[in-house]
Structure formats: C-alpha cells, structure tokens
N, C-alpha and C positions, 0 to 999 in steps of 0.2 A: 339170686343177688337181685335179680332186678325189680321182684315183687319187693324185697326188704329195703332197696332205695326209696319205691313208692312211699313205703310206706313213715318211713323216715321227710321224705319231704313233705308229707298230709302233714306229721306233727310239728314239723320246722314251721310250716302257713300256721298253723294253731298255734304254735308259741308264739308268732310275729305277730299274728290277728290280737289276741289280748294282750300282747305289751301295747304294741303299737295303737291301741284303742284308748288306754289306758289316758286320761287326758289329764294334766297339772290344771291347777286353780289360777283361772284368770281372772283382771280385773278390766274394763273399757279405756279405753288411751286417754279419756277423760282425768283420770287420774294416775299420774305420775309424778317426778320428780318437781319439785318446783312450784307445783300447783296451791292454789287456796282456797281454803276448804271457808262456808257461809257463817259467822257467825250469828250468835244467837237461837242457831237451828238446828230440827234433831241433823242431825247426818249419814243420808243413804250409803253406803258403800257396793257393791254389787258385781257376779260375776257368773263367770262358769265356769265348773266341775264337774267332777263324775256323780253320777246319783248318787246318791245317801251319801256323799262324803263330806262329814266334819269343817268346815271351814272355821278357823280364827281369827279376830283384825283386832287389831290394837293399836290404838293412836291416844298418845304421848301414856297417861297412867292406867287408859280405861282399853275394856276388853271388851270382845261379842261374840259369840258365836252362831254359829245358822249350819243346820243340814240342807246340800242341795234336792233339789224335789226332784221328782223323777224324769224331768226334761235334763237338768243339772246343772242349774239356774241358783243363786243363793242370795239374798239379803241381810242385811243387816243393818239395824240402826246407829249409828252411834249417839251418845249423849250430846247437848247445844257445850258449845263451849266460846269464851270471851277470847277478843281478840287478841293475835300472841304468835308465836314462834320463834323459830323452827320448832319442828318436829318432826319424826318419823311416824308415817304409817306402815305396819307390814301386815299383810294376808299371808295364813298359815293353811296350806292343806295337809295333805299325811303326803305326799311325794315333792312338795315343794313350796318356797316359803319367796312372798313378791316381797320388795322392801322399796320403799318412797319414803323421799331426804330431802329436806329443803321445804318440810311443810306449811304455810301459813294457814291464821285465820284471821279471816277479813268482811271485803265487802268481794260477796261475786255477783256482776253483772254481765248478763247478752245479750248480744245487739247482732240484730239480722233485718235482712233488706234485700235491696237492689243494688246500682252500682255506688247511687251516692253513699251508701253505707261503705259499700265495697272501696270505697276510693281512699288511697290509702295516703299517709304521710307528707312522701316524696314530693308526689304531687299538689300537693295543699299550697297555703298561703304561708309565705317563709321556710319554703319546707328544710332547706339545707338546715336555717338554723332552728328549727324546734328540733333536726333531729338530733345535731348537734351537742342538746339540750337534754336532751332525751335521758341521762341516769336515774333511773326509780327501781332500784332491784327488789323494793318492796309493790311493784305493780307487775305483774305477772301476765302473759301474754298466752294466747290459746286461741288457736285459727284451723278451723274446718274444713279439712281439702273437699274442694268442691267437686260433687258428684251428686249424681240420679238414680234412683231406686223405686219397683216396684211395688215394693211389699218395706212394711217398716225393718230396722235393722239393729242389731244389737250392737254394733261397735261401729264408727270413722274413723278417718283417720288424722292426727294431730298432734301436738306435742306442747306442753308447758314450756316456756322462758323466760329470764327476766329483763324489763323494758331499759334498755341500753340502745346510744345509736348505732351496733352493729343490729339490733333485733326488728328497733322500731318503723325503717321506712318502708315497711309495704305491707304494715298493720293498719288497722280502719282508721282511720283519721278522724272521723266523727267518738266514734267508740273508746280510742284514745285519748283526746279532750274533754269527753266526759271523764271517762276515768280519775284523768291529771285531777281534774278539778276537783272529785271526789277527797283523793287521797290528798289532797292541799288542806281543803279543807277541813276535812277530818282528823285532821293533827296525824299524817302521816298514818293511818291506819293500812295494810294488807288490802289493794285490792286486784281482783283479779278480774280479768277480763276475757271472754269468750265470744269470737269471731266467729257468724255463720252468714252468710251472706251470697246473692251471686247479680251478678249487673242484668238488669232488661227482664225479670222474670214476677210475674203478677204475688198478687198472696191468694191463691188457689192452690201454686205449689207448696205452698207452706202450711198447707193447711189437711189434716186426716181423709182419708176416704171415707169413713161414718161420718166425719161431721158435713162435708160437702151432699152425701148423699141423705144425712136426716131432713135436709130442705130442699123442697122441691125447688126454689129459684135458684139452686148453686146445685143440684144434681146433675143438672144438664150437661154440666164441665166433665164428670167424671164416666157420662155414657161417649161426649164426641170423646172422649183421650180412651176408652175401651176399644171403640170403632178402628181410632186410626191404630192401635195395637195387634187389631186381628185382620188388618189391613196390611201394615207394613210391609210383610216378605213378599205379596206378591207389586206393591210401590215399589220396593226394591229392588226388586227383578229389571220392572219399569223403567225407572231411574236407572241401574246399569245401564241399561241399553242405550238411555237419553245421551249417555253422558258416551259413549262408544260413539255415537249419531255428534256430538256435539265438538269431540275431537278432530273427526274426520272433516267436520265443515270448520273449527278449528284453520288444520294444518293448510287447509286448498285456502282459506282468508286470507291467512299471512301471507304466501306465497303470493298471492294474487293483487297482494301489498292492502286489502279490504278490512273493515274491522272487522273483529272478530264476533261474529255470534254473543250472546248472551249464556253465560253458563246454565245450566238446570239445575235448582233448588232439591238441594233431597227430602224426602220427605222425612214428617217428625215422628218418630219412633222410641222406645223405651229408653235413650237417650235425652233427648231432647230436656232441657231446665223448666221448659212450658209447662211440662207434665202434670197434669192434677196432681197434689199431693207426688208427687215425686222428689223435689226437697226435705219434703215432712218427713220422710222415709229414711230420709239418708243424710238429711243434715240437721236434724231435730230428735226425733225418737233416739237417736245413739245417745245422747245429752240426758238426757230425763233416765232418772230424778234427782238428776245432783244438783245438789240444792243451792237455791239462787238467791236474792234479796229484789231482783228484776227484770226486768229485758226492759232495750228500747229499741226502738224500730222506725226505717229510713226507708218507705216505702209510697207508693201509689201513680207514679208515672204509667205503668205498665197497664194500671186499672182505671184508665181516666175514660176512656170511652166505654165505661161500663161506671161510671159512678154509682147511677141506681143502686145498682147489685153491691158495690160496693160495702151499703149501707148495713146489709145484711153480713159480708164477707169478711169482712175485719173482725167484728165482735165476734161474727164465729170463730172467728182464727183467733182472737188471746183466748175465749174462751174453750178454744182447742187445747190451747198451749199449757192453759192452768189447769185441764184433766187431765190433760200427759203428765204435768209433775207431780199431783195430786199432792200438793203443797198450801193450796190455798190460794186464794183472787192475788196473786204478786203483783206489784208494782210492775207497768205496762207502758211506757212515757213512746210518745212519736213526734214524726217530724213535717208539720205542714208540706204542703207543696211550695216549693220556692219562685217569685219570679219569673218566668222564664221569655223570649221571646221581644220582637220589638210590639210598646205598646199601641192600642187600638185607640183607633181618634174621637170613637163612639162609644157609650155601650150594648152589649153584647150579649146572649146565652152563650156560654163556654163550658164545657165539659171538664177544663181543670179546673174550673167557679166550682162546680157543681163535687170533684172530687174532694177539695178544700170544706166542702161541705159538710162530706159525709165524713172527713174525716173527724172535724168537730162533733157531727152528731153523736162518735166514738164516746165522747169522754160520759156518756150516760152509763157507761158502762165503773164499777166500782175501781177505786187503785189504778186509774188511768188519768195521763196529760198531756197538750199537747205541747210543743215550743214550735211560735208560729216564727218563721224565715224570710215573710214577703219583701223582707226589707233589703236583705241580702242576698238577691240571686244574682245572674248576670243573664241580659239580652240574648245575646248568641252562644250562651254554653247552660248542658242542662248539669252541669256538675259546676257547680260555685264551687272557687277556692276557699273561701272561705271555711273550713270548717270548723274554726276554732270558737265563732261563736256557735255555732249548732253544738257543737258539746256542753258549749255553758249554761246553751238556754235549757236542756237538758237537765244536766245536774243542778241548775236553780229547779227544776222542780221536785230532785230526789234529795234534796236540802231541805227543801219544804217538808214534803209530804213524809216522806221515810225518815229522815233525822231532825225532824223539829228547830232548824234554823230559825230562826228569822228573816227571811229574804225574802224579794216581790222576786214573785216565782212566773207571772204571767202577765203579761199586755194586754189592754182592756178587751173584754167579752160582752157581748153583744145582749142584754139583759130584756130592754122593754122597748115596746114604743108606744106611741100616743100621740093620735090628729090632732091638732091644736090649728082652728080657720084653716090658712090655707099653709101650714107647715107641721112639719111629723115630729117631734122632740125624740129623741133616742137616748135611753137610758142604757147603762156600761157596769157590771162589774172589775174587779177590778184596775180599776181608776185612780190607782193607788200612788198617791201625792198631787192628782189632778191630772185634768186631760192637760195636753198641749200637744203641739205639730214638732216632726223632731228638726224640721229645718227653721224655723220661727214662723215662717209663713203663712198663709191662710190653711185651712182646712182644704188637702183633698183625698178623691176617692169615691164623695155620695153621687150616688146617683138616684134621682125620684121619678115615681109615674107615676097617671093616676088609673081610674080602674077600665083602662085600655091598655094598661101594661106596656105602655110604650115611653121608655126611661131615658130622662137627659138627664145632663150633668144638672147637678146642682151647687147649690151654695151653703153653705154647712158653716155656723157658729158655733165656738166651746161655750156652754154655761155652765161649771161647775163642773157637775160630773152624768153631764148632758151634753148631747152635741142639737142644736137645731137644726133643725134642714127644709128650705127649700126651694122654688125657682119659680119666675113670673111666668114660664110653659104650661105649669100644672096647679090652677087654677086648686082643684079639689085632691089633693093627691091622695094614694090610698097604701102606696111598697118607698123602701128607700133598703137600696143595695149599697155597700159598701167592698172597696178593692174587686171589684167583681170581675176578673179579668186573667188571663194568663199574665202578665205582666202590669198590673194598677199601677198608676199615679198617683201613691196614696201616701201618708204623711201621720197620723195619726200616733199616740203615744200615752203612755204615762208616766207620769214621774220620774220614774227609772228608766224613761228610756225604750223600754219593750213597747214592742208595737201589736199595733191593735188588731187583732184575726179580721178577715174575711166576713162578711154576713149578708143576707138579705130576712127583710121581714116579712117577706111574701114565700108563701108556699107552690106558688103556680109552675107546672109540669114542666120539668125540663128536657134539654133536649135527649142528654140520653137513659130517660123512663123507661125505654121499652128494650135496651141493648142487653142483650145479655152473654 
C-alpha cells in the first residue's frame, strides 16, 4: 500500500510539473489597454510563450504569426498604420489569448532623465489650473516604476492611462507639456507618452554595460561598481554593526540632552540608482523595441563635475538607445542646464558651464536638438517650476524636424568669430528675425580675454546677425565667452524671443577635464 501511494505521489508530481511548467503566452507591460502605437513605422510586438509555440497577433485587419524560439521568446512586426483608432490588439497562443482594447495609433515619445523630468504637473507653475484643464483622452500616459537591476530585464511595471485631471497630477510635467503641444499643433493626433526617469541619477546609470565597457574612458565606472558590488556583503555587515553602535550612542545622547551623532550612510549596493547600467537594465531595456518617434531627455546636473567625460558619455548613451531599439537614429532632443544659484560678480571657470558645452557638442549627432532654458531657471531652486516653456521649446524642435512645421525652433547658436583690431565679431546661426535683447536693454553676458586667458566683462553691440564684443581692458582680444556661468546675467535672443545658447570661442583646458 505504501509503495502504491509512493508511486501515485510521484505520478501526481510529474503531472503537476508538466502542466505547471506550461507557460501561457504573454507580452510585456508596455502593451496594454489604452496604449498608443507609433504611426508610419513597423510595429514590433513581442513576448514569451512555450518554446516552439505558435503565436498569432492581430491588429485591426492585419494578422501575423511567429513561433517562439528555444528560450520561449517570440516577436512579430506588424505593418505600418496611419493615425487613428480605436483598435483591438489580440495575441493568441495555444492555450490563451491576450486582448488589448482602445488602442490608438499616433505619435509615441519617451521622456527620461533625472529630477527635472520626474518633476510632476502638480508641483509645476499653475499646477491646479493645469490639472483641471488636462482633459485629453487621446493623450495616453505610461509611467515606468522606478527600480534598479544588475542585468537587462524583459519587463517593467507600468500601465497605460488616459490623460485626465485624475491621472495627470503625478505625471512628468516636461513630458506632458511637450506632448500636449504636439497634440494641439498636430490637429489632435493621438500622442503616447512613456515616462521613465529617476531624480538625481547620472547618465551612466541609463547606459548599457556593453557600451560603457567599449570605451576606455567610460569603462572605469563599470569596474568601480563591480568592485562595490563584490564588497557589498562585507560592507553591509560593517554597516549593520555601525548602526547598532549608532543607536546606542543616539540613545545615550538623547538621555544626556546632547545632539545625536551622525547616522552612518549605508554602502552603495545593487539597488542604488547610481549603479552603472542599473536603470538602463530595469527602465530602458524592457521598453525596446516598442516603436517610438523619439525621446526627450532632461538631465545633466549629476554629471556636471565630470563635464568633459560627458562629451563622450552622453553621445554614447544616445547611440546605445538607438542600437537597443534597432529602428535607426530616432529623434533625441534634450534640455540644456538651466540657470541656477546666485550670479557671480566676475567671469570664472565653472563645471555647469562646461556641462552645457558638452550638451551643445552632442548636437553633432544626427537627429538631435537642444532646448536652451538659460532664461527660465530659478536661483534658489534646481527645479524651476516653469515646465510649460521647457515642454514647448522641446516641442518646437520636434514640430520642425519631425513634422515639417514652419516654426523657429532654436535660439541663436554660436557659428564663428573674427578678430578685427581690438574687437571680436561673433556670428550666429538661428538669428531668425534678427538678434535682440529680451529686455530691450544693452547686451549682457559677454566676457572677453587676451592670450593671458583673463576674462573681463565686455561691451557688446548687435550688428545684424553679429555681435561685436570689446573691452578697453583687452587691447588684443583672443577669445569670447557668453553666459559662461552657473547663473549668467544674459539677455541675447532672436526675433522669436528664444535665448542664445551659452558658448565659448576658446578651447582652453577646463576645470573638469581630468575628472572621471
């Protein structure tokens, strides 16, 4: 009898294992009710199933099938579609069917970066009014839950929702105002906004390990984190002991009416958002290759002390994402650092100025654009509340470059310089409508230096599409800088009122050149 029960138990376990191991067809969370699919591009749909299981995908009247590979992964490419909907998307396997309803086709944009991208609508300028007016059922929102991973993930946590007063308060303000502007200027085309950001994070967290390791100037960040993870168990043991000592010392201090000692900081481990590639693994990789028109990026503060390194890191990250998506060099538009802190009385070398320069240099990549916001920051807050103009300036770039609208999309950009006697003549691109000042006063923000590299504030006069810069203190000028400060006093704009981007004409060594 015991032998009979034992055999039956084994058979039951085998049956349970076989049926329990049978996977149902699935798709990552980026596919869901209310999603927006990118118009005009082939549409990858993918997921997991049993190895060799046939999966059939239907979108509208189009159907395609695929067979899951040995790892249980499948993917189909649905044909291009024009804006419209709603549609249903079905994914049918052997044992189950997924049904996604209220699917629209339109424009899909991804928004990422650090805290200024994370900054929500509720805390932005005129937040209450913006929330009350946010009734746009054809704008759809998807927010990726913030998490870290040590290897690329197949899925993330998130869900599509309709844009409404109930859903918009915690959503990214910059991304929402960008998407709203597109929606309005493109005659109500559906817009899908995918938000994936984390405050205070550096660009290397958003870049794949393979890309970082491929460049000797970036690989050191991976090695540093590998060492930190290897040391983490011992470091946590030491931290736990330090916490026990701290708690005792804190109790004694409170009993004696003395200040508490400083609480020990925990070591950086596998869940730290600065982990090299950690956010790419958890918050970017799961989204690809979902078809998108492009991405907007609002970051830089956390890399400012390594601005020269950012010259390589930022373009590497952009190319990394494009390689991950495998849909070509999609549009990538970013926000230059805003003005912040109190203005300085004299010209100086500063890391934020060098970071802005690194951002400008990234424009050499194809299909990139930069929104300059040197005029709308706040001296006492690294998170300027005016996210409306941030979103609009990013949208101007997209409206021109992606949608062919006749708009002025950039402020004046330095083009060339020419020394003439005791003056330097600066020529600009994007001087649309002529150069002017935002306040109607004399031009501010220019500094000039001779070969001694000692910059002084300069006199500057607008002449057509040029600015003539000079100073009685510099008889033989060699270089000019404009808005080269953390919070520059500057006022040069074009006829559309868009601010000139900070720049320098020299290539003299900067203060972050050797920082890694």
